[in-house]
C-alpha positions as CSV (number, residue, x, y, z in Angstrom):
1,M,105.4,253.6,254.8
2,Q,103.0,252.2,252.2
3,S,102.1,248.7,251.6
4,A,104.3,246.5,249.9
5,M,101.9,246.2,246.8
6,D,99.2,248.7,245.6
7,E,96.5,246.1,244.5
8,S,94.3,248.8,242.8
9,A,97.4,250.0,240.6
10,Y,98.2,246.2,239.9
11,H,94.6,245.5,238.6
12,E,94.7,248.6,236.8
13,M,97.9,247.5,235.0
14,K,96.8,244.1,234.5
15,S,93.6,245.1,232.9
16,M,95.4,247.3,230.4
17,M,98.0,244.4,229.3
18,G,95.9,241.9,229.1
19,D,97.5,238.4,228.6
20,A,100.9,239.9,228.4
21,Y,100.8,240.7,231.8
22,R,101.0,237.2,232.8
23,D,104.5,237.2,231.5
24,V,105.5,240.3,233.8
25,I,104.1,238.4,236.8
26,D,106.1,235.0,235.7
27,L,109.6,237.2,235.2
28,C,108.9,239.2,238.9
29,L,108.5,235.9,240.8
30,Q,111.5,234.3,239.0
31,T,113.5,237.4,239.4
32,F,112.7,238.8,242.9
33,P,114.2,236.0,244.8
34,E,117.3,235.8,242.5
35,Q,118.1,239.8,243.3
36,L,117.4,239.1,247.0
37,S,120.0,236.3,246.8
38,Q,122.2,238.9,244.9
39,I,121.9,241.5,247.8
40,H,122.5,238.7,250.5
41,D,125.7,237.7,248.3
42,G,127.0,241.5,247.7
43,M,126.6,242.2,251.4
44,N,128.3,238.9,252.5
45,E,131.2,240.0,249.7
46,N,131.4,243.7,251.0
47,N,130.5,244.6,247.6
48,A,128.3,247.6,247.5
49,E,128.2,248.0,243.7
50,S,126.8,244.3,243.8
51,V,124.0,245.3,246.3
52,F,123.3,248.6,244.5
53,A,122.6,246.8,241.2
54,A,120.6,244.4,242.9
55,A,118.8,246.4,244.5
56,H,118.2,248.8,241.4
57,R,116.9,246.1,239.0
58,L,114.7,245.0,241.9
59,K,113.3,248.5,242.5
60,S,112.6,249.0,238.8
61,A,110.9,245.8,238.2
62,C,108.4,246.8,240.8
63,G,106.8,249.6,239.0
64,S,105.4,247.5,236.3
65,I,103.2,245.4,239.0
66,G,102.2,248.2,241.3
67,A,104.5,246.9,244.2
68,Y,105.1,250.5,245.2
69,G,105.5,249.7,248.7
70,L,108.4,247.0,247.7
71,A,109.7,249.6,245.5
72,E,110.4,252.1,248.2
73,R,112.0,249.2,250.5
74,A,114.1,248.2,247.8
75,Q,115.6,252.2,247.1
76,A,116.6,252.2,250.8
77,V,118.7,249.6,250.1
78,E,119.7,250.9,247.2
79,L,120.7,254.6,248.7
80,H,123.0,252.8,251.5
81,A,124.7,251.0,248.7
82,R,124.9,254.0,246.6
83,E,126.6,255.6,249.3
84,G,129.5,252.9,249.2
85,S,128.2,250.5,251.9
86,A,127.5,247.1,251.6
87,D,126.4,247.1,255.2
88,I,123.1,247.3,255.2
89,P,120.9,247.7,258.4
90,A,119.1,245.1,259.7
91,D,115.6,246.8,259.6
92,A,116.3,248.0,256.1
93,L,116.9,244.4,254.7
94,A,114.1,243.0,257.0
95,A,111.7,245.3,255.6
96,L,112.6,244.3,252.1
97,E,112.5,240.8,252.6
98,T,108.9,240.9,254.3
99,A,107.9,243.1,251.5
100,I,109.4,240.5,248.5
101,T,107.4,237.7,250.7
102,E,104.2,240.0,250.5
103,V,104.0,240.9,246.8
104,T,105.1,237.2,245.7
105,T,102.6,235.6,247.7
106,F,100.0,238.3,246.5
107,L,101.3,237.4,242.8
108,Q,101.1,233.7,243.5
109,Q,97.3,233.7,244.3
110,E,96.7,236.2,241.7
111,Q,97.9,233.5,239.3
112,A,96.0,230.4,240.9
């Protein structure tokens, strides 16, 4: 399993996008906790479609910042929900939460 954040990909994308990249980072820092909360809510409501949608949005956002490991973990949750289950395995959920924390910490440090 790869690292939550690919730092070289992040820096490459940041240099290509210039100042606009700050907006992308701000959006990720704002939406990642919201999407995780939506995944938890969907699990609590036994709503696989809600879990799928939130995990899919999270996965999609990761590519733009080089968070390929986080995308991989979001996809694992997404696939469980796609199969119709809102009962996400504890290890998959824990891996996703850890990856979100790692990426969020990295992005916050980069913004400082």
